[in-house]
Each structure stands twice: as structure tokens, then as C-alpha cells.
Backbone as CSV, one residue per row, in Angstrom:
resi,resn,N_x,N_y,N_z,CA_x,CA_y,CA_z,C_x,C_y,C_z
1,TYR,-34.497,116.377,243.204,-35.160,117.480,243.849,-34.482,117.787,245.160
2,ILE,-34.861,118.884,245.789,-34.221,119.346,247.023,-35.246,119.333,248.162
3,VAL,-34.886,118.724,249.281,-35.709,118.741,250.488,-34.784,119.053,251.651
4,SER,-35.170,120.033,252.465,-34.347,120.441,253.615,-32.913,120.713,253.188
5,ASN,-32.762,121.332,252.003,-31.465,121.723,251.451,-30.533,120.549,251.160
6,LYS,-31.120,119.379,250.933,-30.349,118.200,250.523,-30.904,117.703,249.194
7,VAL,-30.018,117.187,248.340,-30.440,116.667,247.049,-31.046,115.275,247.241
8,TYR,-32.107,115.002,246.491,-32.769,113.699,246.502,-32.876,113.179,245.083
9,GLY,-32.834,111.880,244.935,-33.099,111.233,243.658,-34.169,110.187,243.864
10,THR,-35.074,110.076,242.920,-36.167,109.111,243.006,-36.316,108.404,241.671
11,ILE,-36.625,107.124,241.711,-36.913,106.356,240.505,-38.181,105.558,240.768
12,ALA,-39.003,105.446,239.737,-40.275,104.749,239.915,-40.634,103.931,238.689
13,ASP,-41.215,102.797,238.943,-41.895,102.007,237.919,-43.338,101.955,238.394
14,GLU,-44.107,102.934,237.959,-45.473,103.080,238.463,-46.359,101.900,238.123
15,SER,-46.110,101.237,236.983,-46.944,100.091,236.612,-46.772,98.938,237.597
16,ALA,-45.596,98.832,238.204,-45.344,97.782,239.196,-45.534,98.294,240.623
17,GLY,-45.739,99.586,240.779,-45.909,100.170,242.107,-44.618,100.325,242.882
18,ASP,-43.478,100.306,242.198,-42.176,100.442,242.860,-41.698,101.883,242.804
19,VAL,-41.336,102.436,243.960,-40.759,103.776,244.043,-39.649,103.729,245.083
20,ASP,-38.455,104.199,244.708,-37.329,104.245,245.630,-36.671,105.616,245.562
21,SER,-36.195,106.093,246.723,-35.542,107.400,246.803,-34.263,107.300,247.608
22,VAL,-33.359,108.228,247.323,-32.111,108.328,248.067,-31.825,109.810,248.284
23,SER,-31.293,110.149,249.454,-30.988,111.552,249.746,-29.494,111.743,249.916
24,GLY,-29.048,112.943,249.578,-27.668,113.321,249.840,-27.471,113.556,251.323
25,THR,-26.239,113.785,251.715,-25.928,113.999,253.128,-25.522,115.440,253.422
26,THR,-25.083,116.176,252.403,-24.616,117.550,252.586,-25.789,118.518,252.577
27,VAL,-25.824,119.409,253.555,-26.821,120.482,253.569,-26.274,121.613,252.703
28,MET,-26.973,121.914,251.610,-26.536,122.958,250.684,-27.025,124.315,251.178
29,SER,-26.272,125.354,250.865,-26.645,126.705,251.268,-26.945,127.553,250.037
30,GLY,-27.819,128.510,250.199,-28.219,129.386,249.101,-27.064,130.227,248.597
31,GLY,-27.152,130.615,247.323,-26.155,131.485,246.738,-24.912,130.776,246.236
32,ASN,-24.903,129.460,246.280,-23.750,128.690,245.831,-24.122,127.832,244.628
33,TRP,-23.127,127.543,243.771,-23.317,126.676,242.617,-23.059,125.251,243.047
34,TYR,-23.954,124.358,242.652,-23.794,122.939,242.947,-23.994,122.133,241.674
35,ASN,-23.289,121.034,241.588,-23.456,120.071,240.511,-24.137,118.853,241.120
36,LEU,-25.373,118.590,240.696,-26.168,117.505,241.258,-26.309,116.395,240.235
37,GLY,-26.330,115.168,240.677,-26.512,114.053,239.761,-27.138,112.863,240.436
38,VAL,-27.839,112.076,239.630,-28.433,110.829,240.095,-28.143,109.769,239.048
39,SER,-27.746,108.585,239.494,-27.463,107.490,238.584,-28.191,106.244,239.070
40,TRP,-28.674,105.458,238.124,-29.343,104.195,238.427,-28.818,103.140,237.467
41,ASN,-28.341,102.027,237.994,-27.759,100.983,237.151,-28.643,99.746,237.037
42,GLY,-29.890,99.863,237.444,-30.814,98.739,237.397,-30.991,98.063,238.739
43,SER,-30.095,98.355,239.692,-30.236,97.771,241.028,-29.891,98.752,242.149
44,THR,-29.160,99.815,241.827,-28.739,100.790,242.834,-28.978,102.204,242.326
45,LEU,-29.542,103.040,243.186,-29.766,104.454,242.896,-28.738,105.240,243.708
46,ILE,-27.957,106.089,243.034,-26.869,106.828,243.681,-27.093,108.316,243.455
47,VAL,-26.916,109.120,244.488,-27.013,110.566,244.368,-25.610,111.156,244.531
48,TYR,-25.287,112.120,243.653,-23.971,112.761,243.622,-24.112,114.250,243.893
49,LEU,-23.120,114.808,244.557,-23.038,116.250,244.770,-21.601,116.674,244.510
50,ASN,-21.444,117.610,243.591,-20.124,118.140,243.237,-19.115,117.040,242.895
51,GLY,-19.577,116.071,242.115,-18.689,115.035,241.618,-18.430,113.875,242.547
52,SER,-19.006,113.894,243.748,-18.782,112.812,244.713,-20.090,112.117,245.059
53,ALA,-20.035,110.792,245.144,-21.207,110.027,245.577,-21.499,110.376,247.026
54,GLU,-22.741,110.768,247.285,-23.152,111.135,248.640,-23.832,109.976,249.357
55,ASN,-24.616,109.203,248.609,-25.395,108.155,249.238,-25.938,107.232,248.157
56,SER,-26.307,106.025,248.540,-26.897,105.089,247.583,-27.908,104.209,248.296
57,VAL,-28.789,103.612,247.503,-29.793,102.708,248.040,-30.052,101.613,247.007
58,SER,-30.197,100.386,247.491,-30.631,99.314,246.602,-32.082,99.575,246.242
59,THR,-32.434,99.289,245.009,-33.775,99.611,244.553,-34.507,98.377,244.059
60,SER,-35.808,98.356,244.289,-36.646,97.264,243.785,-37.062,97.513,242.343
61,VAL,-36.833,98.717,241.844,-37.141,99.032,240.452,-36.079,98.354,239.587
62,SER,-36.517,97.443,238.736,-35.556,96.715,237.911,-35.521,97.222,236.481
63,GLU,-36.604,97.838,236.041,-36.620,98.437,234.712,-37.719,99.488,234.656
64,ILE,-37.548,100.390,233.732,-38.556,101.419,233.520,-39.275,101.057,232.232
65,GLU,-40.514,100.625,232.376,-41.254,100.145,231.217,-42.010,101.248,230.507
66,ASP,-42.568,102.167,231.260,-43.437,103.180,230.677,-42.647,104.445,230.395
67,LEU,-42.083,104.533,229.217,-41.273,105.695,228.872,-42.119,106.908,228.530
68,SER,-43.439,106.768,228.573,-44.307,107.924,228.330,-44.530,108.722,229.614
69,SER,-44.077,108.188,230.755,-44.199,108.917,232.016,-43.319,110.150,231.984
70,SER,-43.662,111.120,232.793,-42.916,112.369,232.789,-41.593,112.241,233.538
71,LEU,-40.650,113.002,233.096,-39.358,113.152,233.756,-39.367,114.535,234.381
72,THR,-39.100,114.614,235.661,-39.082,115.917,236.314,-37.688,116.213,236.834
73,ILE,-37.308,117.465,236.713,-36.006,117.938,237.173,-36.252,119.187,238.000
74,ALA,-35.667,119.231,239.183,-35.784,120.376,240.096,-37.215,120.573,240.573
75,LYS,-37.933,119.474,240.735,-39.312,119.527,241.211,-39.493,118.408,242.223
76,ASP,-40.070,118.714,243.371,-40.205,117.682,244.397,-41.505,116.892,244.238
77,ALA,-41.701,115.923,245.108,-42.868,115.048,245.023,-44.175,115.806,245.244
78,GLY,-44.104,116.963,245.894,-45.296,117.787,246.101,-45.554,118.743,244.960
79,ASN,-44.838,118.543,243.846,-44.967,119.378,242.647,-44.528,120.822,242.865
80,ASP,-43.615,121.042,243.792,-43.043,122.366,244.017,-41.690,122.442,243.330
81,TYR,-41.453,123.523,242.612,-40.157,123.728,241.966,-39.175,124.323,242.949
82,GLY,-37.903,124.012,242.768,-36.862,124.565,243.619,-36.647,126.040,243.323
83,ASN,-36.047,126.737,244.257,-35.739,128.150,244.103,-34.288,128.250,243.645
84,GLY,-34.093,128.293,242.348,-32.747,128.345,241.803,-32.797,128.239,240.296
85,GLN,-31.653,128.012,239.707,-31.555,127.926,238.256,-30.867,126.628,237.863
86,VAL,-31.337,126.041,236.770,-30.707,124.852,236.211,-29.959,125.310,234.972
87,SER,-28.642,125.140,234.983,-27.841,125.621,233.859,-27.679,124.581,232.771
88,GLN,-27.762,123.318,233.127,-27.500,122.286,232.144,-28.047,120.954,232.653
89,VAL,-28.564,120.140,231.731,-29.040,118.802,232.057,-28.342,117.821,231.119
90,LEU,-27.721,116.805,231.680,-27.065,115.756,230.896,-27.795,114.450,231.162
91,MET,-28.160,113.742,230.103,-28.825,112.449,230.243,-28.070,111.419,229.410
92,TYR,-27.946,110.231,229.959,-27.230,109.149,229.294,-28.150,107.939,229.181
93,ASN,-27.848,107.057,228.255,-28.635,105.832,228.117,-28.000,104.679,228.886
94,ARG,-27.169,105.023,229.857,-26.494,104.052,230.711,-26.162,104.741,232.030
95,ALA,-25.832,103.956,233.035,-25.385,104.526,234.314,-23.939,104.980,234.136
96,ILE,-23.666,106.250,234.418,-22.279,106.698,234.308,-21.551,106.424,235.619
97,THR,-20.243,106.334,235.534,-19.430,105.960,236.688,-19.147,107.164,237.581
98,ALA,-18.655,106.885,238.767,-18.260,107.945,239.692,-17.174,108.819,239.065
99,ALA,-16.242,108.204,238.336,-15.172,108.964,237.672,-15.751,109.898,236.616
100,GLU,-16.793,109.453,235.908,-17.428,110.307,234.901,-18.190,111.459,235.547
101,PHE,-18.836,111.221,236.689,-19.492,112.312,237.413,-18.461,113.353,237.825
102,LEU,-17.338,112.908,238.350,-16.278,113.832,238.766,-15.732,114.599,237.574
103,GLN,-15.519,113.934,236.452,-15.033,114.600,235.245,-16.034,115.659,234.770
104,ASN,-17.318,115.317,234.741,-18.341,116.288,234.340,-18.352,117.493,235.271
105,TYR,-18.250,117.249,236.570,-18.221,118.329,237.554,-17.051,119.269,237.280
106,ASN,-15.861,118.706,237.079,-14.678,119.539,236.845,-14.778,120.331,235.546
107,VAL,-15.316,119.724,234.493,-15.480,120.430,233.218,-16.466,121.587,233.377
108,LEU,-17.608,121.326,234.012,-18.616,122.380,234.175,-18.117,123.485,235.098
109,LYS,-17.423,123.124,236.140,-16.868,124.106,237.066,-15.893,125.028,236.342
110,SER,-15.055,124.448,235.506,-14.102,125.237,234.715,-14.822,126.107,233.691
111,ARG,-15.816,125.529,233.001,-16.561,126.258,231.971,-17.233,127.508,232.536
112,TYR,-17.758,127.413,233.752,-18.462,128.541,234.356,-17.558,129.395,235.237
113,GLY,-16.267,129.099,235.263,-15.316,129.911,236.012,-15.515,129.857,237.514
114,LEU,-15.857,128.696,238.023,-16.130,128.565,239.468,-14.994,127.858,240.182
């Protein structure tokens, strides 16, 4: 989600009461295309912007047990949706690497002629 024009990623294991968040460092401006990503490897939550890791945080969430919980995209903790468009969502059953984030960014940038 976006707060103060920065990308945020959050992961939670509500049954254990664990919630961790990480914010990007770049202030995004309106009218521009951005590639946003969040990765979690079981111990670290990383937020990416345009193919580059912006920030990371160690997380107390060790596993996600309740897969019936909702997944939200482009919606903040206050249940407000962002003002923009989501062109594509990619989900993996593993944490992808920084090189894979960069590769995805370059492919999507080329595909959309940006």
C-alpha cells in the first residue's frame, strides 16, 4: 500500500498476533508508472521499487498459517484504496530474488513501452 507517497509492505500472522511492516524510501509522484514489489522469505520482509530493494526489516512472522485470510493489494491499513491503477499482479510460492525483481521490472517496462 501507499502512505505519504511511499510504498509499504505488511505481513501478518493474526493467529499469533504478529504484524510487521516495511516502507520504501523514495517519495513517488503522481502521473508516473511504478513497479512495486514485496518479498518475504520467512525472516525478512523486503520492499522493492522499480526493480531495486528500497528497504527491509526482520520479521517475527515465521509462517502464515491461516490461508483463508484476505490478501489486499493497493489498500492501506485504514481500508482506503490508492488513487491509481494496478496493471498486473504476480504472486510466487517462494521469495523471489533481487535479480528476479529487476528482471520483472525490465520486462514490464519494455512491454508497456516505458
